[in-house]
C-alpha positions in Angstrom: 125.2 -20.2 184.8 127.4 -17.4 183.4 127.3 -14.2 185.5 128.5 -10.8 184.4 131.1 -10.8 187.2 134.8 -11.4 187.4 137.3 -12.1 190.2 139.8 -9.5 191.2 142.6 -10.8 193.4 140.6 -13.8 194.3 137.5 -11.8 195.3 134.3 -12.0 193.3 133.7 -8.5 191.8 130.4 -6.7 191.8 127.8 -7.7 189.1 128.0 -5.3 186.2 124.3 -4.3 186.4 125.0 -3.1 190.0 127.9 -0.9 189.0 127.9 2.8 188.0 129.0 1.8 184.5 125.6 0.3 183.9 123.9 3.6 184.7 125.0 5.7 181.7 121.5 7.0 180.9 118.9 8.2 183.3 115.9 10.5 183.4 117.7 12.6 185.9 120.6 13.4 183.6 118.1 14.1 180.7 116.1 16.7 182.5 119.1 18.2 184.3 120.9 18.7 181.0 117.9 20.4 179.3 116.9 20.7 175.7 120.3 21.8 174.4 122.2 18.9 175.9 119.7 16.3 174.7 119.8 17.9 171.2 123.6 17.7 171.1 123.4 14.1 172.2 121.2 13.2 169.3 123.5 15.0 166.9 126.6 13.3 168.3 125.0 9.9 168.0 123.5 10.4 164.5 126.5 12.1 162.9 129.4 10.5 164.9 131.7 10.5 161.9 131.5 14.3 161.5 131.6 15.0 165.3 127.9 16.0 165.4 127.8 18.1 162.2 124.7 17.4 160.2 125.1 15.4 157.0 122.4 15.0 154.3 121.6 11.2 154.2 120.9 11.4 150.4 123.8 13.4 148.9 126.2 13.7 151.9 126.1 17.5 151.8 127.2 19.5 154.8 125.5 22.7 153.9 122.9 22.9 156.7 121.8 25.6 159.1 120.0 25.5 162.4 116.5 26.9 162.9 114.2 27.1 165.9 110.5 26.1 165.8 107.7 25.2 168.2 106.9 21.6 168.9 106.2 19.4 171.9 108.5 21.6 173.9 109.9 25.1 173.2 113.3 25.7 171.5 113.3 22.4 169.5 116.1 22.9 167.0 115.9 21.4 163.5 118.3 21.3 160.6 117.3 22.6 157.2 119.0 22.1 153.9 119.9 25.0 151.6 119.4 22.7 148.6 116.1 20.9 147.6 117.6 17.5 148.2 116.0 17.2 151.6 114.1 20.3 152.7 114.0 19.6 156.4 115.6 17.0 158.7 113.7 16.9 162.0 115.2 16.0 165.4 112.8 16.1 168.4 113.6 16.0 172.0 112.7 12.3 172.5 115.6 11.3 174.7 113.4 10.9 177.7 111.3 8.3 175.8 114.4 6.5 174.8 115.6 6.3 178.4 112.2 5.0 179.6 111.9 2.3 177.0 115.5 1.1 177.1 115.7 1.0 180.9 112.4 -0.9 181.3 113.7 -4.5 181.5 110.3 -6.0 181.0 108.8 -3.4 178.8 106.5 -0.5 179.5 102.8 0.0 178.7 101.8 2.9 176.4 99.5 4.3 179.1 102.5 4.6 181.5 104.6 6.1 178.7 101.9 8.6 177.9 101.7 9.7 181.5 105.5 9.9 181.9 105.8 12.1 178.8 102.5 14.0 179.4 101.3 13.2 175.9 98.3 11.3 174.3 98.2 7.6 174.2 98.3 7.5 170.5 101.4 9.7 170.5 103.2 7.3 172.9 102.1 4.3 170.9 103.4 5.6 167.6 106.6 6.8 169.2 107.3 3.5 170.9 106.9 1.7 167.6 109.2 4.1 165.8 111.9 3.5 168.5 111.4 -0.3 168.2 111.8 0.0 164.4 115.0 1.9 164.9 116.4 -0.7 167.2 115.5 -3.5 164.8 117.2 -1.7 161.9 120.4 -1.5 164.0 120.7 -5.3 164.2 119.4 -6.1 160.7 121.8 -8.6 159.1 123.8 -8.9 162.3 125.5 -12.2 163.2 126.6 -13.7 166.5 130.0 -15.4 167.3 131.8 -17.0 170.1 129.5 -18.8 172.5 125.8 -18.5 171.7 122.8 -19.8 173.7 119.5 -20.6 171.9 116.1 -21.3 173.2 112.4 -20.7 172.5 109.3 -20.0 174.5 105.6 -20.0 173.6 103.4 -16.9 174.1 99.9 -15.8 173.4 97.0 -17.7 172.0 95.7 -18.7 175.4 92.3 -20.5 175.3 90.4 -19.5 178.4 88.1 -22.1 180.0 84.4 -21.8 179.6 82.3 -20.5 182.4 80.2 -23.7 182.8 82.0 -26.9 183.6 80.0 -28.9 181.0 81.1 -26.5 178.2 84.9 -26.8 179.0 87.2 -28.7 176.7 90.6 -30.3 177.1 92.9 -27.5 176.2 95.8 -29.9 175.9 94.5 -31.4 172.7 95.7 -29.9 169.4 92.1 -29.3 168.1 91.4 -27.1 171.1 94.5 -25.0 170.8 94.5 -21.5 169.4 96.3 -20.9 166.1 97.5 -17.5 167.4 100.1 -19.0 169.7 103.7 -18.1 168.6 107.2 -18.9 169.7 109.9 -16.3 170.5 113.3 -17.7 169.5 116.3 -16.1 171.1 120.0 -16.4 170.2 122.0 -14.8 172.9 125.8 -14.2 172.6 127.6 -14.4 175.9 129.0 -10.9 176.7 127.5 -9.7 173.4 124.2 -8.9 171.6 120.9 -10.7 171.6 118.8 -11.4 168.4 115.3 -12.7 168.4 112.6 -13.8 166.0 109.0 -15.0 166.1 108.0 -18.3 164.6 105.0 -20.6 164.7 106.9 -23.5 166.3 110.3 -23.8 168.0 111.5 -26.1 165.2 111.0 -23.3 162.8 113.7 -21.4 164.6 116.4 -23.7 163.4 116.8 -21.7 160.1 117.0 -18.5 162.1 119.8 -19.8 164.4 121.7 -20.9 161.3 121.3 -17.5 159.7 122.7 -15.5 162.7 125.3 -17.9 163.8 128.8 -17.2 162.4 131.1 -20.1 161.5 133.2 -21.5 164.4 130.4 -20.5 166.8 129.7 -22.7 169.8 126.0 -23.2 170.2 124.4 -24.2 173.5 120.9 -25.7 173.3 118.5 -27.8 175.3 117.6 -31.5 174.5 114.8 -30.7 172.0 115.2 -32.9 169.0 114.9 -30.1 166.4 118.2 -28.7 167.6 120.0 -31.9 166.6 120.7 -30.5 163.1 123.0 -27.8 164.7 125.7 -30.5 165.3 126.3 -30.7 161.5 127.3 -27.0 161.3 128.5 -25.9 164.7 130.3 -27.1 167.8 127.2 -27.8 169.8 126.7 -28.4 173.5 123.4 -29.8 174.8 121.8 -29.6 178.2 119.1 -32.0 179.4 117.0 -29.9 181.8 115.5 -33.0 183.4 119.0 -33.8 184.7 120.4 -30.3 185.4 120.3 -26.7 184.4 124.1 -26.5 183.9 126.3 -29.6 183.4 129.7 -30.2 181.8 130.0 -26.6 180.6 126.7 -26.7 178.8 123.8 -24.4 179.8 121.2 -22.1 178.3 120.5 -20.0 181.4 121.2 -16.7 179.7 118.8 -17.4 176.9 116.1 -18.6 179.4 116.7 -15.5 181.5 115.9 -13.3 178.5 112.7 -15.3 177.8 111.7 -15.2 181.4 111.2 -11.4 181.1 108.6 -12.0 178.5 106.8 -14.5 180.7 106.7 -12.0 183.6 105.6 -9.0 181.4 
């Protein structure tokens, strides 16, 4: 298994997730900084090329001025265009929601998010979906390189047993399985990004892996037969989990670690 650690002078260093570098965003820093700091953070991230100065996404104009209006919290600043290209470009103080969702390793319920933000459930629900959509847009068309681990896991579509014993069926048979069961396919680049998709069967994930894997990528996969086709396009290492979890340099532990968070959610 590959760990996010390295040796320094022969001594195993601390795991990255335990270091201060992994704690770059916290609720404490958000609330201590206040509205102005959070607002400037959004500006800096959105308009990085102009050092935080607003740019019209349609015409590229820089002719904007700052106004103050009332919203979820007082003193929320928004940018407004002088020209009619885009009358108003809204930025709300949602940094706390970003922190909560991004730091929750196994996800967070909308009820909890609504309590943490002191807002209605529907507000938290819509907000979370908007943030997920923004995250998805960032990796749209992205590819992976280097060493990539792939794996799939089935979720949902659980057929619950009937109350009476005589009414129960063999849930292992195909005719008694739910058609709502889906597979989450993960392609995880070591020391890089992770890309996922949802398919009906794990075999359907082959096309996804081929679409995100760059040439000269080394793919690590388990012994499932549908991954055999990867050998024709990539340098591929296979691991038989009936024999070992890591053997001869091949393992999919990082991909399985990602999927394990879904199983525990």
